N, C-alpha and C positions, 0 to 999 in steps of 0.2 A: 096462317102460319104453314110453311112447307112441311109435308108429311115426314121428311127426313129429320127435322128438328124434333118432332114428336117421338121418333124412334130413339134418338140420343137422349131425350129427356126421360123416356121410359126406362132406359138402361141405368141411367144415373140415379133416378129416384128408387129403382129396385136396389141397387148397391147400398144406398143410404139407408133404406128401410131395413135391409138385412143387417147392416152394421149396428143400427139402434137396437135390434134384437127381436123384431117381429117374427113370428112363425114363418119358416120358409115356404112350406107348400101353399098356404093361404095368401101370403104376400105375393107370390108369383102369379096365382090366378086372379086374386082380387085387384091387384094393382093394374094388371093387363086389361081386365074388363073395364076398369075405371077409365083408363086412357082410350080404350076403344070407343066407349060411350062418348067421351070428349071429342074424339075424332069424328064421330058420326055428326055431332052437333056442329062442329067446325067445317064439316064437309070434306075432310081429307082422309077419311077411312071408309072403305066399301064394306058394309055389314054382311054382304054375301060371302065374305071370307069365313064367317062362322058356319057356313054350310059344310065345311070340312071337318068341323070339330067333333060331331058324333062319331064319325068313322075313325078319327084319330084316337079318341078315347076308347073305343071298342077295340082297335087295334093294339093299344097298349095293354089292355086287360087280357087280350087273347094272344099276346106274344109268347111264343114257346121259348125264345132265348131268355126273356126275363124270369121265366119260371126257375131258372138256375139260382136266382138271388135268394129266395126263402130256403131253397135246399142247401146251398153253401152256408148260409147263416145258421141253419139248424145243425149242420155238421160242426161248425166252429164252436157254437155254444155247447153242444154235447160234449165236445173234447175238453172244452175248458172246465166243464163240471166233473168230468171223469178222472181228473187229477193226473193225466198223462204227463203234463209238463213238470209236475213235482218229481216224479220218479226218473224222468229224463235228466233233469238238472242234477239230481243227486248222483246218478251214475256217471254223468259227464264230469262232474266235480272231482269225484274219486279218480277217474281216468287222467285228467289233466292237472289236478290240484297240486301236484308236486313240481310243476313248472312255474316260473314267474309269470304272472298274468294267466295262469291256468283257469281260474274262475272266469275271468273275462272271455277266454276262449270258449269255455263251456257255454256261457250266456249266448255268445254269438251263434254257435252251432245249434243250440236248442232253439233259439229264436228263429233261425232258418228253417228247422224242422217244423216248428209251430206255424210259421208263415205258409209252408207248403202243405200244411194240414188244415189250418183254419181260415186264413185270409182275412182275419178281422183284427185291425191295428189296435184299437182301444183295449180289447180283451187281452192281447198279447203283451202290451206295454204294462198293464196293471198286473197281470199274472207273474211276469218276470220281476216287476218291481217288488211285489210282495215276497216272492220266493227267494230272490237272489240278493237284493240290495242289503238287507240286514246282515247277511253273511259276509258280503264284500266289505262293508264298513267295519264289521267286527274283526276281520282279518287284517285291517290296516290298509285297505285300498284307498287311493286318493278319491275323495268324493266326487270331484269333477269328472275323472275318467270313468268311474263307476256309473254315474247317472247318465253321462253321455253315451256310454256303451248300451245301456239298457234302453234308452230313448231311441237311439239309431236302430238297434236290432229289432225293437218292437215294431218299426215302420216297414220292415221287409215284407210284410203281408200286403203292401201296396203293389209290389212289383213281382214278387214270386208267386206263380199260380198255385192254387186256384185263388184269385184275387177278386173280391167284390167289385173293385174299380175297374178291373179288365172286363168284367161281365157287362157293366153298364156302358163302358166305352165301346165295347163291341157292338152293342145294339145302336148307340148314337152314331158311330162312325159307319155302320152299314147303311143307315138312313142317309147320312151325309154323302156317301159314295155314290149311292143310287141318284140322289139329287144332282151331283156333279156331272155324272154321266148324262142324265137327261138334259141338262142345260147345255151340254156340249154336243147334243144330237146323237149320243151313243146309246144303243139299246142292247145291253149285254146282261146275261143272267149272273155274271161274276160279281161277287160281293166280298166283304171282309166278315169274318165270323169270330166269335169269342174264342174258338179253338185256335185260329190263326194268332190271336193276341197272346194266348197262353203259351204257344210254342215259341213265338217271337220274343217274349220276355224271359224265357228260361236261361238263355246264355248271359244277358245282361244282369239278371238277378244273381246268378251263381258268381259272376265276376265281381259284383258289388260285395258279396260275402267275403270273397277272397281279398278284396282291398281293405275291408274292415279288419280282417285278421292280420294282414301285413302292417297296418297301422298299430294294432295292438302289440305285435311282436316287436315293432320298432320301439314302442314306449317301454316294453319290458326290458329290452336290451340297453337302451340309452338312459332310462330313469327307473332302475329296478325297484327303488323304494316306493314307487307309486303302485306297483302291481306286485306285491310279495307273494312268495310261494307258500303253500300250506304245509306245516310239518307232517311227516308220515304218521305219527301217532295220532293226529287230529283228523286225518283223512278217512281212516278206516279201510278195511280190506276190500278191494275191488274183486267181486266174483263175476266170472264169465257169464254164468246163467242169469244173474241179476242184470248185467249190462244188456244181454240179448233180450231179456224180458222187457226192458224199458225201450230199447231201440226198435225191435221188430214190429210192435203194433202200429206206430205212426208210419214206419217205412212201408209196411204192407198197404196201409191206407193210401199213402201217397202213390205207390205203384198202381193201386187199383184205379185211383182217379186220374192221374196224369198219364199213366201208361196206357189206359183205354183211349185217351185223347191222342197221344203221340202215335199209337199204333193204328189210329183211324177206326177203331172199333166202335167208339161211342162219340157223340156230340158233347159239348160242355154241359148241357142240361141233363143228358143221360148220365154223364159222369158224376154230376152233382147228386143225382139220386143214389148212385152207388156209394158215394162218400157219406151221405146222410145215413144210409142203412149201415154201412161199415162202422161209423162212429157210434151208432147205437149198439151194435154188436160188441164193440170194444168196451164200452161202458158196462154192458151186461156181464161180459166175461171178468172184468175187474171188480164186479160187485158194487158198482157205483150207480146202478140203475134201479130206481123205484118210482112209484107213482108220483110222489112229491117232486122228485128231480125232474121227471118227464114233463110235469106240469110247468115247472119253471123254465125249462128249455123251450117248450111250445109257445109260452106267453112271451118270452123275450124274442123268439123268432118272429112271432106276429107283430109285436111292437116295431121291430126294426124294419120288416118287410112293409108294414103299413105306412111307415114314414116314407120309405123309398118310393112307393107307388104314389102316394099323395103328392110328393115333390115332382114326380114325373108327370102326373096329370097337370099340375100348376105349370110346369115347364112347357108342356104341349100348348097350353093356352098362350103363354108368354111368346113362344117362337111363332105362333100363328099371327099374333097381333104385330109383333116386331116385323114380320115379313109383310103384313098388310100396309105398314107405314113406309115400306121400301127400305128397311134397315139392311137387309142382306145385299141389296144392289149398291147401297152406300158403301158398305165395307169392302165389296168387291172392287168398287172404283178407287177406294182409298188404297187398297193393297196393291193394285196394278200401277198406281201412280208413284209408288215408293221407289226410290233409287235402290238398285241392287235386286229388285224383283222378288223371287220367292225366298231367297236367303234372308233378306231383311224383314219380309213379312213373317217368316217363321220365327226369327229371333224376337220380333216385336210381340208375337202372340204368346211365346214361351215366357217372356218377361211379364206380360199382363197376367197370365195364369199364375205365375210365381207370386206376384204381388197380391192377387185376389186370394191366394191360398193362405195369406195371413189372416183374413177376416171371414172367409167363407169355407165351409166344408167341401170335401171332394165331390160329394154327390150334387151340391148346388152348382159347382163349377162345370161338372160333367153335362148336367141337363140344361144349363143356361148359356155358358160360353161356347162350348164345343159345337153345339147345333148352329151357332151363328158363324164361326170362323171356319169350321170343318169343311163345309162344301167349297168355300172359296180357296182354301189351301190345297184341297184335293184337285180342283180344276187347274191349279197352277203346277200340278205334276207331281206332288208329294205321294209317296207310298202310304196307303192307309194303315198298314201294320206298323211301319216305322213311326208314323205320327201318333198312333195310339200309345205305343210303348213309351215314346218320349214324353207325352203328356203325363203318363202314370209316373215316370221317374221324376218329372218336375213337381207333381203334386206331392210325392213323397218327400222331396227336399223341403217344400213348404211346411210339411208336418213338423220339422225340426227347427225351423227358423224362429228365434226370439223376435219379439216377446209373445207372439200369438201362436206359436206352434202347438197344434193340438196334442202331439205326443208329450210335450213339456207339461201341458195341463194335466193329462192323464197321470203322468209320473209324479208330479208335484203332490197330488192327492194321496199318494202312498209312500212319500218320502218324509223322513223324520224332520221335525222343525230345526234340528241341529245343522241340517245341510242347507245352506242359504241358496236362494234361487239363482244368484249370480254364479255360483259354482256349477249349477246345471247348464247355464248359458255358456260358460267357458268349455264345459265338457262336450257339448254338441258342435262347437265351431270346426274341429277337425273333420268330423263326419259330414258336415255341411260341405266342406271343401272337397271331400271325397265324392259326395253326390254330384257336385258341379263338374268334377273331373269325369265322372261316369257319363254325364250328359255330353260332354265335350268329346269323349271317346266314341259315344254312339252316333254323335252328329258327324264326326270325321270318317268313321267306318260304319256306315249304315248296314253293311253286310252282317255285322254282329247281331242284328235284330231280324233282318229279312232272309239270311241264309238258310236257317233251319226250317222256317215254314216253306221255303221253296223246295227244299230236299224232300220233306214229308208230304 
């Protein structure tokens, strides 16, 4: 059997096993080792490839970039426990509640602030759903618009930095960029960093929030019954000190984390450490920090970080075996033979990532698919920063798409049974259209992504 067939069979069996529900990390490593053993028996896999495995695993555990993952997770979980979202939403609701759609505007803005503070999609969707959805339904908001707004806003943590997906993509694309350069005979120290992706995603993320708000304004103007205003007597009095007290803590934290990166003062990993310390201090100031809560935050951070690194170890084994079977060369030849060249190849990869986002988590796609297609696309001339941000936008879209969108699963868990799932599906459709529009805008005007990193 030709080794290329083994590479294709390995990828298909992996997708099937993950679809059935086997644990991701152990499926990646175990299935790859099984195919490698079969390849040795059949004589189409060179076992000397495994000589590179120890250095790969050690490099993963010793990677300073990936140290940002547990630090950003710690920051996000700590902020979730410190009830900053609750006070933010209450203040914003009093500020905008007198307008038609005011609650929806508040949710969108608070979601953007939480995305820039935590970067964890599941936590943001669940938190906003628990805090805002009962109030929105009680005030007469259309269930479809309310749930669609909450699901879409909760996924902003995918694209607005500091985003966990951008940290992981930064590490994977850095390796892919170096591979592409070596295969082209280029020996340059230049690479792509997590900070580059953070800066590149800033303008698309802000534009996406603006498009969300424009859609909600349009609904409020054209169909006001779906987004009614809150009467003045029910809103309560808005006090300036209360508003500043809610807004300043997350804004200061965002400035400390993103400001240090934009100003070139700190790397993404160093900024993550600043964010973790800042979130802890905010929780302490608000009186939300005690030993019990600290233990919960540390345990949750450890669980999430361990899952990420186990998947990364399994993905390292998978990519090594896939390369040993000649899978990368097969993809390179296939992409070069496509009509339309790099444009067709990019569209095809984006479509595959979008479809895989229905059944796989963004971590699996980042560690399995991107290392395979990344070097090939970068050799074809794509900008690594543009490619990374486009993949992040694409994965964010798949979070919303029925019937397997992860954001919909998160929100369904905190949505009353009186709201049918079909209403949630209807609600996210306009936001999916906005996401696709954002992808088209970024594809037509790549400077939207690459301009700011070039300036800074």
